Steps between C-alpha positions, in 0.01 A plus 500: 500500500130390474277651240202708639161335464331838435587795297346850470510820324374852564362713212321833445145555389270804457378401851834482660766229559374146506682174586464144378657181634506155345604145538546230216126434534358855473448837672510465872466863606397829343534834663255780410657838445676735738673831433848350536677193357680436825170510701340270249779256527487509879128412497546228237769326687330521846303179446727332254773252586851593370481636152755648266437799264499391137370596160155335445511210253277547195193341659516731797615794294168478311325537830721804591391658177139412565514668833650816343216493251242454780619814696492691167136427484494209249261208563716210597404143579742328745298173537743292306817623675682204652494511887685298762244481779640183646542666853114552517251255628226351289227742605728800429593362153126442424410857606783635293396307200146632528627855538709460183178473303384847595568700182616848430247757629289242681457464874358261741467480883669269748165317556429462142839346438456267779155391345679430165706246690194339656584635842267647754474867600758449788764430222489870403749551786726240348483675164578837667805337672615343171479837327683670789784238468498492119864440409456618142262797525377639161585160332240351730279804486405540870425870441193375304350334810294740710332496832128433548274747308768582258691706755881537443609318802860463607813466307847395646709638215691820531256790478224293650143539381604807292727282303212243442277788391759625254551153351124455451492850347758395249258227408218746469313373810295784646448455873197687635563723794335378819151622554474787752352377835206730446409345174468155664266654770287652222573861591 
């Protein structure tokens, strides 16, 4: 019997049940919270090659504890967590490395993140696609990347944009409500 290349565990946080999957090189997938452990596991494994459930080894158990602290409202820095992004192309890895530098309670936009990489405005779409496909959301803080004008934008995790807004709220980010149409017409 061959040994599985990937392992995963499901754990409960104040935000719901999260999941984490790892290889020998680092975390390969992270699943943001859902209301049920089984649902979280299904979502985690949907885009993951064969994986077996296991107890997280100490290096990844520390990340599990950090995620629990995050959803309890503690400022947590995930920038040094070991990741396995070998399945990503060079541009995606560059985008993810830049996103990992966005600190707790800070935000940027897709376009601004593209500019930090020396890319033109057309690359904002590439940044958006990278955030939508982020295999380790939260650890690579895609929720901190907003649409043009600081608008919330989309979020492909369970709960969609509301989940993104809740995560930003945990970090103390206040998103301004959109201006009424009349205000923009000077009524």
